[in-house]
N, C-alpha and C positions, 0 to 999 in steps of 0.2 A: 744116700743114707750115711755114707761114709763121713761127711762133715757132721752131720747130726751125731753120729756114733761118738766122734771126737769130743765135742763140745758136752754131750752127756757124761762121758769119762772124765772131763775136767771137773764138771760140776759134781760128779759123784765123789771124787777124791777130795775136793773142797769141802763138801758137806760133811763127809767123814772126819776130816781133819777139824773142823769148827767144833764138832760134838765131842771128840776126844779131847781136844784142848781145853775146851770149857769145862768138862767134868773133872779133868784133872786139876786144873787150877782152883775150882771150888773145893777140891781136898786139900790144897796147901793153905795153911795158916796165913793170915794177913801179914804176919811180920815176914814172911819169907817171899813175899812178891809185891810188885806195884798194886795200887788201888785200881781195880778193873771194873768197868762197867759191863756187866754180863747181860747180853740181850736175850729174853725168852722168845721174842720174834724170830730172832736169827736162828736160834737152836730149833724151833718148830719148823721154820722154812727148811733147814738142813735135813731134818728127820724126814719130812714130806718129799723132798727132792732125792733121797736115796733110792727109794724103789721106782720113782718116775725115771731117773737116769738110768738105772740098772736095767729097766724094762727095754730100752733101745735094742741091747744085745739080743733079747728074745724076739723083738719085733723083726730084726733083721732076718733072722732064721725062718720065722714065720712067712714072711713076704718072699723068701727065696723058694719054698716049697709050696706056697699057696696056688700058683698056676696049675700044679698037678693035683692038688688035693682039695682046694677050696679053702677059703679064709678060716672059717670056724673050726673045720676038722683040722687044719693045719695048727690053729692055736691050741686046740685040745691036746694034740700030739705032742707038741713043743712043751708043753707045760706038765705033762705026765711022763714023758719018755726021755726027753732030752735033759742032760745034766744042767744046762744052763737055765731051762724052764723050771725045774724041780728047785733048784737053788733060788731062783728069783721068787717063788712061791713062799719060801722061807723067808727071805729078805723083806718081802711085803709084810708077812705077818709079824716079824720082829719090829719092823719100822711102825706099824699101827699099835703095837704095844708101846712103843717109845714116844710116838705123838701123844697118845692118851696120857701117858706117865707124865710128860712134860705139862700138858694143859691142867692136869688135876693136882699135881703135887709139887709144881715148881717153886722151888725155894733156894736162895743163895746162902742160908744160914744152915740148913740141916744137912749134916754129912750123909745121912741116909739116901737123900735125892741124888747126891753125886756117885755114891757108890752103885745104887741101882742103875742109875743112867749110864754108868760106866760099864756094868756087865751087860746091859742091853746092846750098847754099841759094840762091844766085843763080839757078841752074837751075829751083828750084823756084818761086821768085818769078816767073820768065819764064813757067812754065806757067800759073800762076794768072792773069796778066796775059792770056795768050792766050785764056783762057776767060771774061774779062770782057765786059762790055757794049760798051765802047769797042773792044775787039779784034774783036768780032762785026760792028760797024757799019763800022769802017774798019781792016782787018787790019794794015796795016804801022804808020801813025801811031797807030792805038788801042792796039795792043800795045806800042809803045815808050812812049808817054806814060803808059799804066797801069803799066808795069814801073818806070819812073822814079820815078813817084808813090808806088807801094807800096815800093819800095826805100828812098827818102829818108825815108819815115814809119817805116819799120821800123828804120833805123838811128837815128834820132833818138830814138823810143819805146824800142827795144830796149836801148840803152845806158843810158837812164834808168832803165828797170826794173830792170836786173841790178845797177846802181849802188844803186838805192833799196832793193831787197829783200835784196842779198846783201853789202853793204860790211860788213867787220868793224871798220873803225875810220875815223878821220878823217885819217889821213895822206895826204899829197901831194895834197890838195884844190885846192891852188892850181895845181900843175902840171896836174892833170887839167882844171880849170875853163879853163886857157890854151888847151888844144887843143880841148876839146869845144865852147867857146863859137864856134870857127870852124866846127867840123863842123855844129852845130846851125843856124847861119846858112847854110851850104851847103845843107843838108837843106831848110830853109824855102825857100829860093829856087828849088831843084829842085821841091819839092812845088807852090809857087805857079805857076810856069811850066808844069809838066805838067798842073797842075789847070785852067789857061786853055785848054790844048789839048783836054783832055778834055770840058770844058764845051762848047766850041764843036761837039765831035763828038756829044754826047750830048743837048744842049738846043737848043730853037728860040730862045733867047735867056735870058740868066741870071735878069733880073727877071721875065719872063714864065713861067719855070720854077716860080716861088713859087706858082703857082696849082695845081700838082700835087704829090703827095706826095713824089716824088723831089726837086724844087725846095726843098721844105720843109725836108728833111733836109739838103740842101747848104747852105741858108741858116744853120740852126742850127749846123752843123759850122763854117762860116766865123766866126760869132760867138763860139763857144767858143775860136777861134784868138786872139781878141783878149787874154783873160785869159792864155792860154798864152804869148803874146808878153811880157805883163806879168811873169810869173814868170821867163820866159827871160832878160829884161833884169835882173831881180833877182839871179838865179844867176850870170849873165854878168859884172855889173858891181859891183853892191853887196855881194853875198856875197863876191866876192874882195877888195873894199876892207875889208870886216870882218875877213876872215882875216889880211890882212896887219896889222891893227891889233891882232887878239887870236887867237893860233893855238888857243885854246880854244873859239871860236866853233863851233857845229854846225850845218853848212849842210844836214845830210841831210833834216830836215823840209821844206824847201823844195823840194828835188829831188824828194822824194816826192809833194809837192803838183803839181808841174809834171807829172811822170809820170802822177799820176792824171788830170788835166785831158786829157792826150793820150790816155789810154785811153778816156776818155769819148767822145772824138772818134772813136776807133776803133768804139766800140759805136754812135755814131750812124751812121756810115758803114755798118755792118753792117745797120742798119734801113733806111736809104733806098736802098741798092743792090738790095734785094729789090722795089723799085717800078720800074714802066716808066719810063724816062727821057723819053720823049716821047709825046705824044698827037696825034692829027690835028686834033682840034678841041675847044674848051673847051665841056663841057656839064656839067650838075648830076651827071652820074655820074663824071666824071673829075676834076673839082674836089676839091682836098684838103680833108677835113673841118676841118682847122687854119685853112685859108684862108677857108673859109665862115663859121667863127665870127666872123670880122671883117666880112665882106661880104655874108652872108645868102645868099640865092638868087641864083644867077649866070645871067645871060641868055645863052642860046646865041648863038655868033658873035661873041664878043668878039674883037677884032683885035689889040689891043696892050695893054700895062700901063705906066702911068707913075707919076709921084710928084706929090703935091701937099701942101704944107706947111699945117698946120692947128693949131688949139689942142691937140689930143691930141698932135700930134707934137712940139710945144715942151715940153709937160708931161712927157713920157716922156723926153725928151732931157735934161732936167735931173734927172729921177729916175736915168737911167743914170750921168750924171756924179756924182750923190750916192753911188751904189754904188761907183763906181770910186775916189772918195775915200776911202770906208770901206775899200776893199782896201787902200789905202795906209796908212791909219792903223792897221789891224790888223796890217799887216806890221811897222809900227814897234813895236807892243806884242807881236810875235811870237806872235800867236793864229793858228794854222795853219787850225784848223777854222772859225773866223770868217771868216778870209780866203776860204777856200774857199766858204762860204755867200754870201758877198757877191759873190763871182765869179759864182756862179749867177743871182743876183739882177740882177746888170748884164747878163748875157745875155739874161735874161727881159726886161728893160726896153727894151734895144735891139731885141729882137725885136718887141715890141708897137709901139715907135716906128715900125718899118719898116712893119708890117702896117697901122696905122692910116693911114699916108701913102700907101697904093697907091691908085690910081684905075684904072678900067677903061674902055677906050675901044671 
């Protein structure tokens, strides 16, 4: 079930992002965005996929307790008594309303369609946040922080995905980048602040969490944000400068690269959210296999995790800087695939630098 859960979470985040991005861009006047082909079919599929993908978390719990209570009784119990089951019921209800709404009222011209669609999608995001780890551990603060986190990420990723996949031309790119740069900055700020709150709820300490699989995923996700910020800066500043100098310049490949990295972050999130966010004590069974690669056998009873600079730290620090320089160089040469490749190597080098710097006390 774990693999299916991961795939379902990726598709869930993708579906939510498609809907959020589509409805927001439908609200934006044509003169402030490129011409876009809005797909009714994709919106319908996304709305249908949301409850289907969210159901896998419910099914996982049902199958876990079914050997003791029976399948139907377990299913009824989870839907009526477990937070994830009750939340999914509301996800299903809101998704049904959204599907029917898209089928019978779809319009790319009426703003009312986009407004109501946005509200229904916000309701769905709230139900997803309700069923999250943070929501289960601290109902009020956890749900609010997870809602803001998922909403901000969905707005950022969703707009980029729709623009990257369905733009018909390069018209109005300057006008689009003027307002989207501010939106992306706002989404980044909201994601950062809500992420801090969620980390405080879910982990015993950010660095200490690296010893378990949940924390490893969190670290890799944050490292991938660094190249995302690099390309966001390119799209928000340098691309705008080039468009003012040359209106034939095509910014779409760099927008696609940013959206690809953001989607990778969504995929990483789907993987680590399937892991337990906290463990009562560090043992050989609870330590992440990735962390053990760097530190061998872990002695039970480790109390804290810190840093110590060594020769390996310095070595991988300069390797990471090298790949950062290559990212900049390949941008200047307009080599998109090479830039993406060096972005991944930069993340890998930074990850190894941090792992070899960790000391256990």
